[in-house]
C-alpha positions as CSV (number, residue, x, y, z in Angstrom):
1,M,-26.3,57.9,-49.7
2,A,-27.2,55.3,-47.2
3,T,-25.3,52.7,-49.6
4,S,-22.4,55.2,-50.0
5,V,-22.0,55.4,-46.4
6,S,-22.3,51.7,-45.8
7,D,-19.6,51.3,-48.3
8,R,-17.4,53.5,-46.6
9,Q,-17.8,51.8,-43.3
10,V,-17.3,48.3,-45.0
11,G,-14.0,49.6,-46.5
12,N,-12.9,51.4,-43.3
13,V,-13.4,47.7,-41.5
14,A,-11.5,46.2,-44.3
15,R,-8.7,48.2,-44.1
16,G,-8.6,47.8,-40.1
17,D,-8.5,44.2,-40.7
18,D,-5.8,44.4,-43.3
19,R,-3.6,46.4,-40.8
20,L,-4.4,43.9,-38.0
21,R,-3.2,41.0,-40.4
22,R,-0.2,42.8,-41.4
23,F,0.7,43.6,-37.8
24,A,0.1,39.9,-36.8
25,R,2.2,38.7,-39.5
26,Q,5.1,40.7,-38.7
27,Y,5.0,40.2,-35.0
28,T,4.6,36.2,-35.3
29,R,7.9,36.4,-37.6
30,N,9.8,37.6,-34.7
31,R,10.4,34.5,-32.9
32,L,12.0,36.2,-29.8
33,A,9.0,38.3,-29.4
34,V,6.6,35.0,-29.7
35,A,8.7,33.5,-26.9
36,G,8.5,36.5,-24.9
37,T,4.8,36.5,-25.3
38,A,4.5,32.9,-24.4
39,V,6.4,33.5,-21.1
40,L,4.1,36.6,-20.1
41,C,1.0,34.3,-21.0
42,V,2.2,31.5,-18.4
43,L,3.1,34.3,-16.0
44,L,-0.5,35.8,-16.3
45,L,-1.9,32.2,-16.0
46,V,0.1,31.7,-12.6
47,A,-0.6,35.1,-11.4
48,V,-4.6,34.9,-12.0
49,I,-5.0,31.2,-11.4
50,G,-1.8,30.0,-9.2
51,P,-2.7,31.3,-5.9
52,F,-6.1,29.3,-5.8
53,L,-4.0,25.9,-6.3
54,V,-0.9,26.3,-3.9
55,A,-0.5,26.2,0.0
56,D,-0.9,29.6,2.0
57,P,2.5,31.3,1.4
58,R,2.6,32.4,5.1
59,Q,2.2,29.1,6.6
60,Q,5.1,28.0,8.8
61,D,6.3,24.6,9.5
62,I,9.5,25.0,11.6
63,P,10.4,21.2,11.7
64,A,10.3,21.2,7.7
65,R,12.8,24.2,7.6
66,F,15.6,24.1,4.8
67,Q,14.1,21.4,2.8
68,S,15.8,21.0,-0.5
69,P,13.0,20.6,-3.4
70,N,11.2,17.4,-3.1
71,R,7.9,16.0,-4.4
72,H,6.4,17.7,-1.3
73,H,7.9,21.0,-1.8
74,W,8.8,21.5,-5.5
75,F,11.4,24.6,-4.7
76,G,12.1,23.6,-1.2
77,T,11.4,25.5,2.0
78,D,12.9,28.5,3.7
79,E,14.3,29.5,7.1
80,L,10.7,29.3,8.6
81,G,9.5,26.1,6.7
82,R,7.4,28.1,4.3
83,D,6.9,26.6,0.8
84,I,9.0,28.5,-1.6
85,F,7.0,27.2,-4.6
86,A,3.7,28.8,-2.9
87,R,5.5,31.8,-2.2
88,T,6.9,32.3,-5.7
89,V,3.6,31.7,-7.1
90,H,1.8,34.3,-4.8
91,G,4.7,36.7,-5.7
92,A,3.9,36.5,-9.4
93,R,0.6,38.0,-8.6
94,I,2.0,40.7,-6.2
95,S,4.9,41.7,-8.4
96,L,3.2,42.1,-11.6
97,A,0.2,44.0,-10.1
98,A,2.7,46.4,-8.6
99,A,4.7,46.7,-11.6
100,L,1.5,47.6,-13.6
101,T,0.3,50.0,-11.1
102,A,3.8,51.7,-11.3
103,V,3.5,51.8,-15.1
104,F,0.0,53.0,-14.8
105,V,1.1,56.0,-12.5
106,A,4.0,56.8,-14.8
107,L,1.9,56.6,-18.0
108,G,-1.0,58.3,-16.8
109,I,1.2,61.3,-15.5
110,G,4.0,61.6,-18.0
111,A,2.0,61.3,-20.8
112,V,-0.3,64.4,-20.0
113,I,2.8,66.2,-18.9
114,G,4.4,65.3,-22.3
115,L,1.2,66.1,-24.3
116,V,0.7,69.5,-22.9
117,A,4.5,70.5,-22.8
118,G,4.6,69.4,-26.5
119,Y,1.6,70.9,-28.0
120,L,1.7,74.2,-26.0
121,E,5.4,74.7,-26.0
122,G,6.4,78.0,-25.0
123,R,6.9,78.9,-21.2
124,V,4.7,76.4,-20.0
125,G,6.2,73.6,-22.0
126,L,9.8,74.8,-20.8
127,W,8.8,74.7,-17.2
128,L,7.2,71.4,-17.3
129,M,10.2,69.6,-19.0
130,A,12.5,71.5,-16.7
131,L,10.9,69.7,-14.1
132,I,11.3,66.3,-16.0
133,D,14.9,67.1,-16.5
134,L,15.2,67.7,-13.0
135,L,13.9,64.2,-12.2
136,L,16.2,62.6,-14.8
137,A,19.3,64.3,-13.1
138,I,18.9,62.2,-9.9
139,P,20.0,58.4,-10.3
140,A,16.8,56.3,-10.6
141,I,17.5,54.0,-7.7
142,L,18.4,56.7,-5.3
143,L,15.4,58.7,-6.2
144,A,13.1,55.4,-5.6
145,I,14.8,54.7,-2.3
146,T,14.3,58.2,-1.2
147,L,10.6,58.4,-2.0
148,A,9.9,55.1,-0.9
149,A,11.8,55.8,2.6
150,R,9.7,59.1,2.9
151,L,6.4,57.6,2.1
152,G,7.2,54.8,4.5
153,P,8.3,51.2,3.9
154,G,5.7,49.2,2.0
155,L,4.3,47.8,-1.2
156,Q,2.4,50.7,-1.7
157,S,5.2,53.1,-1.3
158,A,7.4,51.0,-3.7
159,M,4.7,51.1,-6.4
160,I,4.5,54.9,-6.1
161,A,8.2,55.3,-5.8
162,A,8.5,53.3,-9.3
163,G,5.9,55.1,-10.8
164,L,7.3,58.4,-10.1
165,V,10.7,57.4,-11.2
166,G,9.4,56.1,-14.5
167,L,7.4,59.1,-15.4
168,P,10.2,61.1,-17.4
169,A,10.6,58.5,-19.9
170,Y,6.9,58.8,-20.8
171,A,6.7,62.6,-20.6
172,R,9.7,62.8,-23.0
173,L,8.4,60.3,-25.5
174,A,4.9,61.9,-25.5
175,R,6.5,65.4,-25.7
176,G,8.7,64.6,-28.8
177,S,5.6,62.6,-30.5
178,A,3.2,65.6,-29.9
179,L,6.0,68.0,-31.2
180,S,5.8,65.8,-34.3
181,V,2.1,65.4,-34.6
182,K,1.5,69.1,-34.0
183,R,3.2,69.9,-37.3
184,Q,0.9,67.6,-39.5
185,E,-1.6,69.3,-41.6
186,Y,-4.6,67.9,-40.2
187,V,-3.6,69.2,-36.8
188,T,-3.3,72.8,-38.7
189,A,-6.6,72.5,-40.4
190,A,-8.1,71.7,-36.9
191,R,-6.7,74.8,-35.3
192,V,-7.8,77.0,-38.0
193,S,-11.4,75.7,-37.8
194,G,-11.6,77.1,-34.3
195,L,-11.1,73.9,-32.2
196,S,-9.7,74.5,-28.6
197,S,-6.2,73.0,-27.8
198,A,-7.8,70.6,-25.2
199,S,-10.1,69.4,-28.3
200,I,-7.0,68.9,-30.8
201,I,-4.9,67.2,-27.9
202,R,-7.8,64.9,-27.3
203,R,-9.0,64.2,-30.7
204,H,-6.1,64.7,-33.0
205,V,-2.7,64.5,-31.0
206,A,-3.5,61.8,-28.4
207,P,-4.6,59.0,-30.5
208,N,-1.5,59.6,-32.9
209,I,1.2,59.2,-30.1
210,I,-0.5,56.0,-28.5
211,T,1.5,53.5,-30.5
212,P,4.9,54.5,-29.2
213,V,3.6,55.0,-25.4
214,I,2.3,51.6,-25.6
215,I,5.6,50.0,-26.7
216,Q,7.3,52.0,-24.0
217,A,4.7,50.9,-21.3
218,T,5.3,47.2,-22.2
219,I,9.0,47.6,-21.7
220,G,8.4,49.7,-18.7
221,V,6.6,46.8,-16.8
222,G,9.7,44.9,-16.9
223,N,11.7,47.9,-15.6
224,A,9.3,48.5,-12.8
225,I,9.3,44.8,-11.5
226,L,13.0,45.3,-11.4
227,L,12.7,48.5,-9.3
228,V,10.0,47.2,-7.0
229,S,12.0,44.2,-6.5
230,A,15.1,45.9,-5.8
231,L,13.4,48.3,-3.3
232,G,11.9,45.1,-1.4
233,Y,15.3,43.7,-1.4
234,L,16.7,47.0,0.0
235,G,13.9,46.8,2.7
236,V,11.9,50.0,1.9
237,G,9.3,47.9,-0.4
238,A,7.2,45.1,0.6
239,Q,7.7,44.1,4.2
240,P,7.7,40.6,5.7
241,P,5.8,38.4,5.3
242,T,4.6,39.5,2.2
243,P,5.9,37.1,-0.3
244,E,7.2,39.6,-2.9
245,W,10.2,38.3,-5.0
246,G,12.4,41.2,-4.1
247,R,11.5,40.7,-0.4
248,M,12.2,36.9,-0.9
249,L,15.6,37.6,-2.2
250,S,16.5,39.9,0.9
251,D,15.3,37.1,3.2
252,A,17.4,34.5,1.6
253,Q,20.9,36.4,1.3
254,K,21.9,35.3,4.8
255,Y,21.4,31.5,3.6
256,I,22.4,31.8,-0.3
257,L,25.8,29.8,0.3
258,T,24.3,27.2,2.3
259,T,20.8,27.0,0.6
260,P,21.1,28.9,-2.5
261,Y,17.9,27.5,-4.0
262,I,15.9,29.8,-1.6
263,A,17.3,32.6,-3.8
264,I,17.5,31.0,-7.1
265,F,13.8,30.6,-7.7
266,P,12.6,34.3,-6.9
267,G,15.5,35.4,-9.0
268,V,14.8,33.4,-12.0
269,A,11.1,34.4,-11.7
270,I,12.2,38.1,-11.9
271,A,14.6,37.5,-14.7
272,L,12.2,35.6,-17.0
273,T,9.4,38.3,-16.3
274,V,11.6,41.1,-17.4
275,I,13.1,39.3,-20.4
276,G,9.5,38.4,-21.5
277,F,8.4,42.0,-21.4
278,N,11.4,43.3,-23.0
279,L,11.2,40.8,-25.9
280,A,7.5,41.6,-26.2
281,G,8.2,45.3,-26.3
282,D,10.8,44.7,-28.9
283,G,8.5,42.8,-30.9
284,L,5.7,45.3,-30.8
285,R,8.0,48.1,-31.9
286,D,9.4,46.2,-35.0
287,A,5.8,44.9,-36.0
288,F,4.5,48.7,-35.7
289,D,7.5,50.2,-37.7
290,P,9.3,47.3,-39.7
291,V,11.2,50.0,-41.6
292,A,12.9,51.1,-38.2
293,K,14.2,47.9,-37.9
294,R,16.1,47.8,-41.1
């Protein structure tokens, strides 16, 4: 018996390794996904290590204001003489942390709502999805501005607003996946065996909807960065002197015609980050489900 159990364990490990190799092979075949992953790796490195290697992003040097890019200030200086390179590097950590927090909020709440609505259906599911549809009926940026303004301008308010605005996408995705998994034979068998709904959701439904949710979350980080940056640009997100990319664009708009580099570098940082997450998310989707690509 011990040998039989050991053989099964070895077989499960081998099958897991085979799946991992197939996934890695499929993912690396997508050159755009690999490029997006490379961009994200650089971004993560900059966000983790960069702030320790650059100057204080809040340090002002009025005599050195509006300097064009040079060997002392790689990205130039802004209207207060602050180093734009240092502010962009620090902004990578702030923007990434804000976006990840927003996605965590949206994923945590949305997935639970979708799971419950999809598995229970009935009146509970209808009311929960009616609430989600109500959120979808309001333009995302308008809802985010309203929430952020109501909570009070600040980076924390922007994160919460971005998370609540992104919630419906995860709820609808989780509900659709839960409805599909619910009709599988192993879920029916678990129900017949007497398991409670909570146990079935935890043991059988939730683990089988994780893949599409992860893919959505990867793409959702890019969308959250855009939304947090937009709120900062509009003045209801990060406040001065926080070196958040959207806030930097807002501060630079008055000087964009005379010193465009003040806006170019944070704008390029936002664009590259969003593109990186979108490409990585598309690669994950194609690697997990190569048939769907065709």
